[in-house]
N, C-alpha and C positions, 0 to 999 in steps of 0.2 A: 187833970185827966188820969184816968184809971188805966188806959191802955198802956202796953210797954212802948217805950218810945226813946229816941235820942234827940235832945235839943243842945244848942250851943250858947244860948243865953236865956235867962228867965224874961218871958215876954208875954204880952196879952194877945200878940199876933204873930201868926206864922203864914205868910203869903204862899210859901212853897211846901207841899208834902211829898216826901219821898217814900214810895211804899216798895219793899223788897221781901222776897220769899224769906220765911223764918230761917232756913239754913244759910243765909246771907247776911243775917243780922250781926255782923262783926263790926264794930266801930272802926277798926283799922282799915278793913277792906271798903267800907262806905266812905270813909275819909278820902282814900286814893281814887276810888272809882267814879264817885259822884260829887262829893263836895268840893274837892280842890279845883277839878275842872269847871264847875259852876262858880267859883269864887274868881277863877281866872277870867271868866266872862263878865263879872261885875255883879253877881249875884251873892249877897252877904250869908255867910252861914247863920248868922244871927236869925235870918229870915226862914230858916229851914227847920222842918220836924221831920224825923224818919221813924216810921211804924212798920213792925213786921206783919207780913200776911202769914197767919198760921195756917199750916196744913194738917190733915188728918192721916197720920202715919204715911207722910209723903203723897196722900192723894187731896184733891179738892173737888168734892161733888158740888152740884150746883147749889143746894140747899145750904151747904156749908159756906160756899163763897158768898152767897147772899146774906147769911148771919154776920159773917165777918164785916162784909163791906158796910152793912147798916150800922153796926156799932161804930166803925171808923167815921163815917160820914156825920153821924150825930155828933161825934166828939169834935169834928173839925168845923161844925157851923158857928161855934163861939169864938174861933181862934183866926178869923179873918183869911182863912186859906182861899186862895183863888186858882191855884195851880197844882195838879196832882201828876208827879212823874211816877208811873206805875211800871215797875221793872219785873212784870209777870204776864205772861201771855193770857192765862186762865182768867185773872182777875180784871185785866185790862178789857177783854172780851165782855164781861159783865157790866163794867163801868160805862163803856162806850155803846154797848148793845150792838156789837158787830160780831160776824161769824169767824173773820179771821183777823190776827193781830198784825202780822208782819207787814202786810201791805200799807198799813197805817202809820209805819215808821216816819217820823219827819213831819207829821202832821199835829196840828191842834185840834183835838175833838171835843164835842160837848159831852158833859156828863148826862147820860139818860137813864142812869140807874134808878133814879126816883126823882119826882118833880121838885122836892126841896133843894135838890143840889144841882139844878140845871146851870147855875151860875158858874160852876167849877169848870175849868178847861183840863182836859185829860191829855197826857203826852204818854205815848208808849215808849218804855224804856228797855233797856238791855240788862239781863241779870249777869252778875259778875262771873258766875260759874260758866255760862255760855261761852265767854271769851276765853276761858281756861280750856274749855273742850274744843273751841274751834276759833282760835285767835285770827286767823286769815280772813275769815268772813265777819266776825262779830266785832272786832276791835273799831272798824270803820264804822259799824252800825252804832255802836255806843257813841262815838262822836257825833253822829248824825242826830241821834236822839237828844244829845245834851243841848246842840245847836238849836233843835227844835224848841226845847224849853226856853232857852234864852231869848229866842225870837219872840215866842208868846209872851214872855215875862215883860220884855221891853215893847210890846205892842207892834211887832212885825211878824205876825204868825203865817203859817202855811206857805212854806218855802216854794211849794210847787204850784201855786195858785196861777203863776204867770205861765201860759204855754211858751215852750222854748221855741218852737218852730219859728223860722225866719223867712228864707227865700223859697217858698212854696207854690205850687200851682196844681189845679185840679181840672185839667182840660175835659171838655164835655163832647166836642164834635170830634168826628173821625179825623178831619184834618188837624185839629189841635193835639190830638192824642199823636198823630203821626209826628207832628214836629217836636213835640216833647220827648217822644221816644228816640228821635234822630239827635237831640240835644244831648243824651246820655252818653253818646259815642265820644264826647270830649272827656269824661271820665274814665280813666283807666281801671278803677275798682268802685263798685256800687253794691248796694244791697238791695234785696229783693224780699217781699213779704205779700202773702195773698190772704184774702178773707173769703171764707167759704160757708156753706150751709151746713155742712156736716163733716165729722171727722171720718167718715166712711168715703173712701175716694170715689165710689160710683154714685154717690148721693151729694157730693161736695160742690161741683160747679166751681166757677171762678166769680165770685161777686165783685170784688174790687182787687186791684194790685196797686202796690206802691214801690217805688225805688228812691233811694237816697244815696247821696255821694258823701255825707258827713253827717255831723250829729244834729244839723238843725234844718238842713234843706233837702228838698225832694220834690217828687211828683206822685200824684195818686189819682186813679181814675175809674171808673164803672167798667166793668166787662161784661157780665151777665146780670147784674143788679139793675132792676127795672122799677123806679120808683113809682111808675105809672100803674103798674099791675101788682096789686097787694095779693100776691100768691106766695105759697111756700116754694122756696128754692129747692124742690127735691126732684130727683131725676124722674123725667116722665111729664114734669109740669114746668119745668124751668124753661125760660126763654132764653136761647142761646144767641148771643150777639156774635154772629159769625164774622161781621166785618172788623170789629174791634179784635176778635180772636185771631184773624188773619194778620192784622198789624203786628199783635204781640208775638205770634209765631216768627214772623219774619224778623223782628227785632232779635229774638234769641238767637236766630241763625246767624244774623250780621255782627252781632256784637262781639268784639274780640278781647275785651277785658277780663277781669275777675269778678264773679258775682258771689255775694255773701248771703247765706241764709241763716236762720235759727231753727235747727233741726231740720236739715235740708231733705231728710227722707221723706217727709210729709209734703213739703211745698213742691219738690220736684215730682213726686208720685202723682200728684194732682194735676200739674202742668203737663205731664207727659201723658196721663190718661186722657185729658180733655183736648190738648192740642194736637198731639201726636197720634194717638191711638184712637181719637174722635169717639171716645166713649165706648169702644168695642173691646171688650175684655179679651177677645181672641186674636186681636190685631198684633201678632207677634212683630211684624217688621216696624210698625209705628213704635211699639214698645223698645226695641232694641235701637232704632234710630234716636228715640227720645233720650234713653239712657246715656248714648254718647253725647248728645247735644247738651243736655242739661247737668250731666256732671263733668263737663269739661272746664277747667279753670274756675273751681267753685271752692268756696269756703263755709264752713259749718261753725258759728259761734258756740253752738251748744257743746260740739267736741272740744273746742278750744278751751272753753272754761272748765270742762270736765278734767283735761289734762292739766290745767292751771290748778285746780282745786281739790282733785280726787283725794278724799281724806276718810279715815274711819269716822270722823265725826260727819254725820249726814250733811250733805250740801244741797240745796235746792238749786237746779238748773234751768228753770223756766226763764224766759225772756224778763217777765215781769219782776221776778225776784233778783235777777242778776242786774237789772238797770234800775231798781226802785230808788237808789241813792241819787241817780240822776233825774228820773223822769217822774218819781213819786208814784202814785197809786192812780194810774190812767185807765186801768182795766175797766171794761164795760162788758155786759152780757152779750156775746155774740152767737148764742145758741141758736137763734134765728135772726139772721142779719137785717130783715125786713121790719124788725122792732125798732130799729135805728133809722134815723133819718139818713139820707145819703151823704150830707156834709159832714155828720158825726162820725159815720162809718169810715168815711176818707181820711178824716184827721186822725182818727184811732189807727188805720192802717198805716199811715205815714209815719206816725209815732213809733210804732213798731219797727219800721224801716230803719228810722234814725238811731233807735235804741240798738239795734243790731250792730250798726257801726260802733256805737259808744262801746258795747260790750266787747267788740273785737279789739278796739284800741287800748281797753283796759287789761284784758286777760292774755291777748297774744304775746306781748312781752314777757310775762310770767312764764307762759308755756315754753317759750324759748329759753329763758333764763334757767328753766328747771330741766333742760335738756330733753324735752318731749317733742321737739320739732319734727324729727325723723320718724318717730311713732305715728304722729299726726298724718304726715304724708304717705308713709309707706303701709299703714294699716287702718287708721281711722277712716280716712276719706276713701280709700278703696272699698272699705266695708260697707259705707253709706250707699255706694253705687249698687253693690250686689243685693244689699238689703232692700232697696228700692225694687229691683226686680223680683225678689221674693214676695213682697207685699203685694205686688201688682199680679202675680201668678196665683197664689193661694194653694190651699190644699184640696184635693178632690175628694168628695164624698158622694155615697150613693143615697139620694133621699128615700128610696123604698127601703134599703137595709137600715137606714136610721130609724124609721119607724118600727120596723120589726125589733131592733135592738132596744128601743124605748119601751115596747111591750114586754119583752123579757125582763128588763130591769125593774119594771113596775110589778111584775109577778115576784120577782125575788124580794122586793122591798116589803110587799104585802105578807109574804111568807114569814120574814123575820120580824115584821110589826106584829104579827099573831103571836110569835115565840114571846116577844116582850110583854105584850099585854096580858099574857097568861102566867107570867112569872110571879111568884109569892112576893118577892122583894118589891115589884112594882105595885102591887096591890097595898103594901104598906106604905109606900111613898103617896099612893093616891089619897089613903086616908089621914096623912099628915097634911097634904095639900088641901083636902076637902076642910079639915079643922081649920087651918090657917084662913081660908077663904070665908068661912063662917064667922071667925072672931073679926077679920077685917071688916066685914059687912057690919058687925054691931059696933066697932069703934068709930067707923066712918059715919054711921047714922048718929051716934052719940056727939061726935065733934060738931055735927051740923045742926043738931038740935037745939031749941031755946030752953027746952027742959030735960036735959040729959039723964036726970034721975028717974024719969018715967018712960025712958026708952024700952019697948017691948022687947023681949027675947023671943027670937024667932024658933019655930020648932025644928029641932036637930033632924027629925024624921023626914021633914019636908024639904031639908035643904039638899040641893042636887048632888048627885055623885060627881066626884071629880075624875075626868079622863086623862090619863097621862099622856103627855106630848112629848115624844122623843126627840123633836126639834128644838124644844125649849131648854137653853142652857141652864136657867133657873131650876126647872123641874129636874134636869139631870144632877144638879148639884144635890138636891134633896136626896135623890136615890143613890148616888154614888158615896156621898161624903157623910150623909145622916143615917140613912137605913143601913147600907153596906159597911159604913165606918172605913172606907179606904183611905189611904193617905193622900193629902193635897201635894202632888208631885210638880205641879205647874199652875201658874197663876195667869190671868189675863192682864192686859195693861192697866185696867181699871183696878187690879188687885183681887179680883174674884177667882175662886178656884176655877181652874180650866175644864172644860168638858169636851174638847176636840177630839176627833176621831183618833188621832195619834195617842193622846193621854189616855184614851178609853183602852186602847189596844195595850199600852204599857201597863195600865193597871190590873190587867190580866194577870200580870206577874205577881201580884201581890195578894192573892186568894187562892186557896185550894177547894173553896166552896163549889161543888159541881153545878149547883143551881145557878149561883152567882155567875159563874163562868159561861154558862149557856147564855144567860141574860146578856152578859157584857159582850160576848161574841156577836150576839144577834144585834146589840146596839151599834156596835163598830161596822157591822156589814150594812145596817140599816143607813147608817149616816154616811159611809163611803159610796153607797149607791145613790143616796139623795143628793150628794155633791155632783155626780156624774149628771143626774136628771135635772138639777137646777142651773148647772154651769155649762157643761159641754153639749147636752142634747138642744137646748134653745139656741146655741150658737150653730150648731149642725142645721137646724131647721131654718135658720135665717141665712144660710149659705146662698151664694148667688148663682142664678141660672143663667149660663151663657149661651144656652142653646145646644147643649150636648146631653149625654145621658147622665152625666154627673152635675152635681153643683160644686161650688168652690169657696172654702172659707178663708178669708183674708184677715188674718191676724196681724199684729204689729210686733217687730222685732226691735228691741230696744237696745242701742249701742250707747254705753256711758250710764246704764241703769244698775250696775253693780260695781262693788268695790274693787273686784279682781279683774275687770275687763271683760268678763263673760257677758253674752248676750242674756238679756232677760226677754219676756215675752208677756203680751196682754192682749185681751179683746179678741178671742180667748187667749188664756195663757197655755199655750201649746206645750211648754215645758213641764206641765202637770197632768198632761194625758196619762192616764192609768196604762202601764206597760206589762208588769210582771205578774199580774194576778188573772183569775179567771175574767174580771171585769174588763182588764186591759185588753184580752183577745177579743171581747165582744165589741169594745170601743174601736179597736184596730180594723175590725170587719167592716166598719163603716167606710173606710178609706179604700176608694177603688178608683183606677185610670179610667178615663173615657175610652170609648171604642177606639181600637186601633193604636193605642198607647199602652206603655208599661209604667207602674209605679215602682220606684226603686229607692234604696238608701244604702249608706255604707256608715258604720260605726267603727270609730277607733277602737282597737284591741285594748280594753283596760287602760285607757289613757292616764288617768289619775295615778293609779298605782305604779304604772310604769315611770311616768314623769317623777315620782317621788324617788324611786330607785335611782333613776339617772342623775338628778339633781343633787341629791345628797350623799349618793355613793355609799349608802348603807349596805354592808355585805349582806345582812339577813333579808333586806329586800331585793338585793341583786340575785339571790339564790334562786328565786323564783325563775328568772329569766336564763341565768348562767348554769344553774344545776337541774333545773326542771321540776322544782318543788311547786305543789299547788298551794298558793298562798293562804287560802282559808284553812287548808287542812294544817298546815305549819302553825298557824296561831292557835287552831283548836288543840294541837298536842301542847303548845306553850301553857294555855290557860287550864285544860282538863286532862292533862296526860294520866293523873291518877286514876281516871275513870276508863282508861283504855290500856290496860297492863300489858296487852300483847304487842302494842305498837313501840317499835324501836326507833332510835334516832337515825334513821336512813331514809333516802329519798323514797324509795319503793314503799318502804312501811309506813312512813307518813302519808304518802299520797293514797294509800289504801283506806285511810280514813274516810274518803269521799263515799266509798261503797258500804264500808263496814259500820261506820259511825257517822251516817249522814245527819242525824239529829244533832249529835254534838257538834259537828262541823258546822250546822246551821246555826246552832246557839252561840257560835263564836262571833258571828257577824256584827249583831247589834252593839256589843262591848267595843268591837273594833272601830266601828264607825264613830262612836261616842268619843272613845279616847283619841282617835286620829284628829278630831276637830275640838280639842281642848277640854274634853270632859274629864271628870275625875271619878274616883270611886263612888262619890255621892251621886254622880249622874247615873252610874250602874245601878246602884241601890234604888233611884227612883223609878228609872226606865225599864230595868231588866228585873227588878224584884230580888236581887242578890242580897244575902245578909252582909253586913259590914265587913266581916273578916273575908268572905269569899271575894267580894268587891275589891277589897284591898289587895288581896292576892292577885286578882286578874290585872289590876292596875299595874302592880309591881312586875309581873310577868311580861306585860305590854312593853313597859319602858326598859326593862332589862333586854328585851328581845331587840327594840329598836334604839340603843343607847346613841348610836352614830346620827341618825336623822333627828332625834331629839334634840342633840347637841347643835347639830347644822341649824336648826330653826331657832334655837335659843340665841345662837351667835347672831344670826340676822336681827332679831328682836333687841338684843343687847346693842348692836350698832345703831338701832333706831333712836334709842336713848341719847346718841350723840347727834346723828344726823337729823333726826325729825321726820324719818320717812323710811320705808323699805322698798327696794326695787324688785319688782317681781317680771313676770314673763314680758319679753320684748322691751325692756327698760321702763314699764310703765311704774309711775311712783305712786305709792299708797302713803299719805302723808299720816303721821301718828303725834297730832298736837300734844297729848298728854305725856306721852313717853319723853318728849323732848323738854318738858317742864318739869318733870317729876323725878324723883330719886328713890331708890328702894327704902321703904321704911315711912316714906312721908305720908301726909293725909290723902294724897292722890293715888297711893300705891295700889289700892284695889281696883279702882277705875282704869289705871294704866295698865294692870295685868290683863284686864278684859280687853282694853284695846290692843294689846300685844298679841292676845289670841286670835283676834279678828284679823290683824295683819299676818300672823302666822299662817292663818287657814288660806289667805289670799295668795300665799307663796305658791302653793300647790294648784289651787282653783284657777289661777291666772292663766295656766297654760291651756286651759279650755279655748284660749284665743287662737290655738292651732288650729281649730275647727274652721274658724272664719278664715285665717289665712289660707288654708287649703282651699276652701270655697273660692276665695277671690282669685287664686291662681287657676283653679278649674274653670271659672266662668270666663277668665281672659282667653283661655284656650278655646272655649266654646265659642265665643264671639268670633274667633279668628278661624272657625272650622266651617265646613260645608253644613253643619247641622245646627247653626245659631238660631234658627227659627223652629227647630224640631226638638230641642232639649230645654226643658222648663224647670228651673229651680223652684221647689216648693217650701222647703223649711229648714232651719237649722235647729234641732233640738238636742240639747245637751252636747254629746260629742259626736253627733251624727249629722249626715247632710242626706236631704231628701229631694228626688228628682222624679219628674214625669217626661218620658220621651217616646218617640215613635217605636212601635214594635217591629224593630228592623235588626237582623243579626248583626249587620255591620255597625250600626249605632250601639249596641250592646257591647260590641267588642271594644268600640272606641271609647266608651264610657268607663268600662272595666280597666283599661290600661291607663287612661288619663286621670281619672278620679283617684284611684288607688296610688298612682305616683305622686300625685299632689298631697295625698295623706301621709306618704312615707317621708316627706321633706323632714329634715332632722338637722338644719345648718346652724341653729343656736348654739353656741359653744358649750353651754352648761348641759345640753342634752345629747351631745355626741357621744358615740360609743362604737367600737369596733364589730361588736357582735348583737347588742341589745338594740333592735330596731324598732321604730314605730311602724304601725300598718293598720290596715282594715281590710274588709272583704265586702264585695258589692252583693246585696240581697235583691234580686228581683222578686216582686211579690205577686205570686199566682192568685189571680182573681181579686185578692184583697191583702192589706198590710199584714195580717196576722197569719199568712202563709208565704214564708220567706223561702226563696230557692237561692242558696248561697253558691255564687260562682267563685271557683278558684282564681287567685291572682295569676295573671298571664295566660288564662286558659285560651285555647285556640276556638275558632267559631264551631268546629265539630264538637269539642270538649263542651262548650256552652250549650249546644243543642242537646247532647246526650244527658248533661246534668238536669236540663229542664224537663227533658221527656221522663227521666226517672223521677223526679220530684213531683210532676204531674200526676203520674201514675199512682204514687204513694198518697197523695191527697185524695185523689178521686176514689181509692179504695177506703 
C-alpha cells in the first residue's frame, strides 16, 4: 500500500480503517484517542489501519477531497475493510453524501461516495484537536463515536433506531384533549414545545403542541393543523381551531407548576400572539397579560445550556445538538408542517418536549455547580421576558419614506458604479478577465473534444468584451491584488484574499495613487450602499402593516448568542444598521412613530470606555472622567505629538486638538480600536497603512499610556490558566479550555494566546449587559405604571434602548426620569465610584430617528416643552 499509514501487525485484512486529519497523524495521539478505547471494547489493534487525510495548506476543497478519497478507497478494496471511522467532518460529508456531519454522530452510515464502496459502513468520528479546544462538549462525543463503531463492528448498529418514547398519548377529540391537559396538573414540572408554520410570529400559527414530564413520556395534539385541508398554514389562510385554543389558553391560566421551553422567547411569543393577542399586533392588553402569564414560573434550557457551556470554543445551543447523544438525529424538515403526516409531526413535537427535559437535567446541575444560578434567575430569565415584548412590538418605519430612501440609494449607487467603470484600472481588470474567459473556453472545448488537436481557435476580435462586476469577489480580487498590486491584509474562511467593504476601506491606506484612491472609494461606497439595498431595504419593505400610518419591523434579539453575554440580533440584524454616516442618516429617516406617538431612545454615555476605566482603575483612563480630558485627543497626543508642536501636556491644550487638529484626532481612532481589542503593530500596518516603525511606535505609546489596564487584563487571563475561565460582568463565566490545558511555550501557545485575547475582550464587552439590566428594571416600572399600554419597547441596539410612547408631556416626563434612573444604576462593586457615574440622556426624535431632541436629565415639563420647541424650530429652518 503506497499511502502513508499506521498498522500494528502485517496482515492481508484490516476490517477497520481510521481516517484522521493530517495534522493529527501522530502515533501517540492516535494510540490514546482511538486505538486503546477500541481495544477496551474488544476490537483488536491488529484489525486497524490508520490513514491521514491530507489537506492543502489547511484547506480541503471538494476536488481535493474527491481525489484523496478515491485513492484511499481504491487502496482499501483489497484490504477487507468493512468499517471506516472518519474523524473529519468535511471528508465524512463526502463519504456519506450528507450536508451536515454532527447530527449523524452515533450512527452507522452507508458509503455513498462511489458505487464500488457501498459495502463500507461509515462512522463519524471526533478529531483529537476538537477535544483540546472544547473538552466539555467533545469528550463525550468522542465516546459516543467510539461506541457507534463498536456497535457497528459487532453487528448492533444505530443506537438511536429504537424510539425512546414510552408512555405517550395523542388525543384527537376536544374531550380527550381536555382530559389530557387536566392530567398535566399532577406534574409540578413539565416541558412545552410548539410546531409552527413559520419563524415569523404573525405567520406561525400553532400547528401542534406537546407537553412532557420526563425524558420519555408526554402528550401531543393538533391545534390548528388540519390534515383534511391541504393548505399552507399562512396567516390569512390558516384554519384557526378556536375550541382547542380555548382549552389550551385555560390550561396555561390554571397550571401552577413550572414550564420549560427551549428558547422560550420564540414559543411564548407565538403563544401570546395567538392565544392572548388573538393575532392583533396592536392588542397591548393581550400582550401584557400574556407576558405575565407565559413568563410566570418558566425555565429556558437554551439559557441553562449557555450558562453551563459558554466558552471561547464555539458551542452549538440548538435543542437538536444538545440532545443528540440522547435522541440521535431525529430532525425532520418542518419548513412546511403539512408536508408531514400528523402522526409524524406529533411524534417529532413530543420528542422535542422530552429532549427539553433531558437537556434540563443534564445542564442544570452544571449551571448550579459553576455558580451561574443567580445570573440565570436575576438576569437571563427577566431578559427573556422583556425581549419577548420587544419582538412582539417591533420597530416602526414609514413605508413611503422607505421607497424615497431606496430611490436615493439607487442613484448614489449608480453614480459610484459609473466612477468605477470609468477607471483605467478597471479597464485593465476587464482585459485580464476577458483573456481568462477566452482561454478557459478553449481549454474547456479541448477537454471535451474527441480530437483535441483539431480544436479551432476562436477569433479574439469576436470574443465578447468583459463587463466588470463590482459585486463579484473574484473580479475584485483581480482588480485589487493583480492590477493594483495591493497587499493581502485579510483572507476569507476558504483562504481567498478578502474583498469585503472594510478591507477595501483599509486598502485605501496602502496607496497614494489618486486614480486608485478614487476607484477604491467608489467601490467602498458602492458596496456599502449595496449592502443596505440588499439587506435592510427588503426587510423594511416586508414590515408588517398593523393598520396605522407606519409598518413594523420585527427582528430577533438573541440572548446567549455572544461570548460576552451581550445581545445579538438577526432577521434583520438591527445592530448593523448604519448610524454614523450619510447613509446612516438616510436609513434612520425611515424610522418614524405612528400618529400620536413619539419615537425615542437613550444611549449610555460612552459605556465601554467608562467601564474600562472603572474596572481597571487605570489612571490614564480615569483622567477622562476625573480631569476632563477628551479621550481621543489624549491618545492623539500620545501617538502623534510630534505633529502638533504647539500642544502642551495640559488638559486645556490637549483638548484643543479636537478643533486645531481634528484630522489627527480622527486618525487616532482606528489604531486605538485595533489595539484595544488585541491587535498589534502588524494590525496597524495592515488596516491603517502605517510603516513598520510608525506602527511599532504607536503600539508602544498605547501600551505605555495604558500600562495599568493592560496589566489588569493580563492578570485575569493569567488566572484563567489555572481556573479554566474568566469571570466577566454579573458573574458570567467565559470558559477558556485551551488556557487551562496549555502552558507558555507549548504547541498550543499560539492558539491559547488567541483564546486569551477573546476572553480579555469579553471582560469589557460583557458590561453591555447593563443595557439589558436597565431595560428589565425599566419595563418592570412600566408594567406597574398607568402607562403600561402606552409605552412600547422597540429595540435594544448596542448600548441604547428604544421606545415608542404616546405623545403626552406627562409620559415624556415619566420616561425621562425613570429610564435614565435605571441606566444610572451602578451597584456592581467593580464599577462603583464616588464621582464617575454611568448615565444617559433621552432623545425624542422629531419626525424621524435622524432628528434627535435631547432632553436634559430631570428636566421639568416646562423645560421639556421649551427644549422641544427650540429644536423643532431649528429642524424646520
